[in-house]
N, C-alpha and C positions, 0 to 999 in steps of 0.2 A: 447604417453606418458600418465602415470597415472595421474590423477587431484589431487592436493593437496590443502591444504588452503592458503599456501604462494604464490602459482600461481595465484589464483582468487583474493587475497589480493591486488597483486601487480597490475592486472588488474583494480580492482575497484579505485586502487590509481591512476592510470593514467587517469581513468575515470573522477575521482575527480578533477583533475588538469585541464583537458580539460572542464570540466562544469564551473569551476570557472573562466574560461578566455573567456566563450562564451558570445556572445552580447544577446542571447535569453534564458541564463540560468533561470533568474527569471520568467519569463514568462512560461518556460517549467516545473517549478516546480508545477505549478497549473494544467498543463494539464495532465502530467505525474502521479500525484498524482490521478487524475480523473481516469487514465485508470487504475492505480492499484486498486482503488475503485470498478471499473466495474469488474475486473477479479477475484478479492477476492470473490465478491458478486456472479459471476457465478458459482464459485466452490461449493457454496451452492444450486446451482440450479436454481438461480433467471435469468429469461430469458430477459436479457437486454444487447444491444449491446454498444460497445463504441460510434459509431454513434447516437444511440439512445439517449443516456445521453448528448452527446455535443448538440444535437437538441433541448432536453427537459428540460435541467438543470435550466432554468430561467422561467418554466412555473409556474403559480401562484396556481394552482390546480394540483399537480402532481400525478401520479398514484403511487402505494406503492413501484413498483420496483426502481423508481426514488428517492423516499424518502429514501430507504436502502441504495442507492449508496451514495447520499448528506450525510448521517448520517456517512457512513464510512469515506469519506473524510473529514469531520469535526471532527471525533473523530482522525484521523490521524495526521490533522494539529494541533489540539489541543495538542496532545500527545508531538509532535515535539516541539511545543513551550515550554511546561514545561520542557522536557529534555534540550533544549537549555539555557533555564534560571536556570539550576542548580537542577531541582528536580529529583530525583531518580526513575527508575521503581519500583513501590512498589504496594501492595495491594490497597492502597487507590486510587492511580491513575489509576489503572486497573478497580476498580468499577466505577469511574468516567467517564472513557472511554466507559465503557459497558452502563452506562446511556444514554450517547449521542447516541449509536448505537440503542437503545432501543427506541427512541423518534418516536411515531407514526408507531412502526413496527407492523409486523402481529401478531396476538395472544395477550396473556397476558402481560401486562407490570408491574404485580405487583411486580415482582421479579427484576425490573429493577436497577441496580447498587449495588445489594446484591447477595452473596455467596447462592447458593441452600440450601434448608433446607430437601431436600428429595432426594431419591435416583434417578438417571436418567441413562440412557443408550443409547448406539449407536446401531441401528438395522434397518431393513426393514419395521418393523410395530411398532405397540405399544404393542406388547407381549414382556416383558423380557426374557421369554423363548427362544425367537428367536434371542436376542441381541448378536451383533459382539463383542460388548465390554462394560463391567459393570465397570465405574469408581469407585474410593474410595467412602467410604459412606460419607455423609454430615458431620458427626461430625468429621472427619479427614482433612477436606479441609483447615481450618487454619493452623494447623500443617505443612500440605504440601505446602500451599503457601508462609510460612514463611521460610520454607527450599530453595523453588525456589528463593525468595529474597535474602537470603545469597548467593547463587549461583550466582545471577547476579550482587549483588553489594559487594560482600564479607561481612565477619562476621562483625558485629560492631565492636567487639574488636580483629579484625584481627586474629580470630582463625580459623584454618583450617578446612573444613567440615570433618567430619568422614567417613573413607572408611572400617572399621573393620566388615562392614556388607557384604563386597563384596567378593567373592570367588577367589582363585588363578585363574588366567588366565581371569579373568574379564578385560574390558576396565576399564581404569581410566582416564577420563577427567575432570580435577578439575576447580575450579573457575578462575584459572589463564591461560585456554587454549586459544588457537587461535580464536580471536573473531567470526571468522564465524562458526567454529566448536561449539563453546559455544553458537552462536546464534540458530544453528540447534539444539541443546540440550534443549534450553530454549524454542523452539517452541513446540517440541515434549512432554516435561515434562508438560507444560501448557495444551496442549490438552488431555494428559492423566489424568491429574487431573479433568478437565472439571469441573472448579468451579461454573459455571451459568447452569441455565436451558436451555438456548437460547444464540445463538451468541458466542460461545466459538470459532469456527473455524475463523470467521473474527477477532475477537480481537487477537486471537494467532498469525495471520499474520500480524497485526499491530505491536506486539510486535517484531516481525522480524526487522521491519523497526527502531523501537526506540532503540532496543539493538544495531543496527549498529550505529546509531547516538551518543548514550551513549558512546559507545566504541570507538568513534572518527574514525571508519573505513569510515563514510561519515559525512560531516557537514552539508549537505542539505537532505532534503527527495526527492532524485530523484532516488535512486537505490531500486527497487522492484521486487519481485521474483514471485509474484502471477500469471503473465502471463504464466510463464513456468510451474508452478504447476497446472494451470488450462488446459493446454495442455496435461498432462499426470494424470488426476484426478484419475482414479481407482489406478494407480500405487503409487501416493502420498499417498492416504488413506492406502493401503497395505504397504508401507514402515513405516507408523506411528503405523499400528497394529503390525508391527514387532517388535518394542521396547517396547512391552508390555508382561506382563507376566514373568514367572520364568526363560525364557532364551531368553532375549532380543537381537535383532540383531542390535547393534547401527553401526556396521561397514557399513552395506548396506543402513541405512537411512542417515547416515552423508555423505556417498558418493553421493547418490541420491541428496541430498540438495546443496553438492558443485557444482555438474554437473550443476544442475537448476541454481546455481548463476553464473558458468561461462559461460553458454549460455545467460544468461540476461545481464551480462555485455557487451558480445559482441552486443547483440541487441539493448540495449540502446547507446553504443558507434556508431555504424551505425546511429542510429535515430537522435543523438545530431549531427553528421557531417552533415548529409543531411539537417537537419533543419536549422544549421547554414549557410550553402551554399544557402538555399532558402532565409533566411533573408537577406544576403548580397546582394544577386541579387536584391531583392525587393528594399532594401535602396538606391541602385545605380539608380533606377528608379524614387524614390521620389525627388519631387520638394521643399518641405516644410518642416519645422520641425512638423507640425502637421500631414502630411502625414507619416513621420518616425515615429512618436509616435503611430499612430494608427495601422500603418503595423505592428510594434513590438507587438503591444496589441493583434493582432488576433492570436498570438501564444500562448498567454494563453485562448482564447477565439474565436475558430474558426469560429463558427457559430454565429454571433453577429447582432446587430442592432444600429441605431443612438443614440437611448436613453441610452442604455446600456454603448457605448463608451463615451458619453458625461458625464455620471455619474463616470465611474470608472477613466477616466482621468481628470475630472473635467475642461472640455472645453465646449463650449457652442454647443447646439444641431446643429446649422447651420455649426459650423466649423467641428464637428464630421460627420455630413451628408455628407458636401462638400469634406473631406477627404475620407471617404469610397467610394463615387462616382469616385473620381479620381483614385483610386487604382483599381475600377471595370474597369474604361475604359483603364487603363493599363494592364487589364487582370490579376492582381495580386491576387484579390479575384473574386468571381461570385456574381452577384445579379440578381433576376428574373426581367427582364425588363416589364413584365405584371403587377406586383404589384406596387402600388402607394402608400400605406400607410403601417407602420410598416414593412418596407422592410428588408428582412434578408440579411446579407453579409456572404459568405461562403469561408474560405481558404481551398479549395479542396486539394491544393498541399501539405500542411501541414497534412491534415488528410491521405493522401495516404501514407505519410511517417510513420505516426504513427500507422497505421493499419497493415503495412507490417511487 
C-alpha cells in the first residue's frame, strides 16, 4: 500500500498515546534525544556512536565529537522548551539555537548565531567550480527566511502565500498542508536556503522536531527521524538536491521523508514497548522505593555512577550506592566487580534495545 501522510500521522498519534502512558516516558525523552543528537551529528560525518556518547557524556574534558553531540541535544531541548512555552519558530529562535550548536565547535565561531554575509556552497572540496549546489546569495537570506517563517506560522495578517509564480502542473502544498508534508518542505527549504556558514544540516533536522511539536503532531520530543536519514545518507542528500533548481522533484522527496517517518514510528514503538517491559520486570524485583527510583533513572542515564544518581535524584550518596549495588546483585544492571572507586553501573539490557 502506498504510504501517505494520514497513515503515518495515525501511527505517530498511537505512538504518542502509548508514550504518554508509559512508566518510562520521561526517562526515555532524555535518552532518545541523545540518540537523535548522535545520529544527526553522524550524518555530518562525525565519528561518534551512541555507546560512545552514553559512556562519555559526563566527561569533564570531552573530545570535540562529544561537544558537538552535547550542543545538539542542548539546542534541541532548548528549542522544544521555547515551543512548549508558546514561542513560534522564527529567525530569532533559529539564530539562538545556531549559537548553541556553535559553542566550542570546530572551526571559526565568529558567525555564531548570524546569517552568513558571504556566498557559500556545498561540494566535495573548497572550489566553488566543483560545487554540487550553490545556495542563494547572502543579500537574499532575510527575504527567503521571512517567507519560510510565513509558511511555518502562517502570514501575520492571515494572507495566503502567493502562488502566481508557479507554473501549471506544479505541485501546490500550501501553509495549511498536512503537518508531516509541511515538515518535509520546511526542512528541504531551510537546507536549500543554507542561511549559515556552518551547522545548517543539524539545525535543519532540529526544525523537523520543533515543527512536529509546534503543529501538535507530538507533545514531547520523542519522535526523531535522523536515525533513518543516517541509514540512507547518500539518498537523503540526493533527494534534497532533487527539490532544487528549475524542475524540483517534490514528490520523491516527500515520499522519501514519509517513508523514513513511517519506519521510524515502527522503530520507536518497538523500542518503547521493549523498554517498558524491561522497566516493569525490573520494578517487580525492587524491594525499596530507592531501588525503584534508581532503576527508572537508569533509563535516562544507562551508564551512570553513584555520585551522578545522588545528584540527579537528590538522595544521599550512600542511598544511591546501596540501591545501585542491589540492582547489580539482582543482575538488572552491571558493575565491574574489580573496580572499587568511582564505579560505573551499566543498564546493558536497555542499551541493547536502543541500539537495535
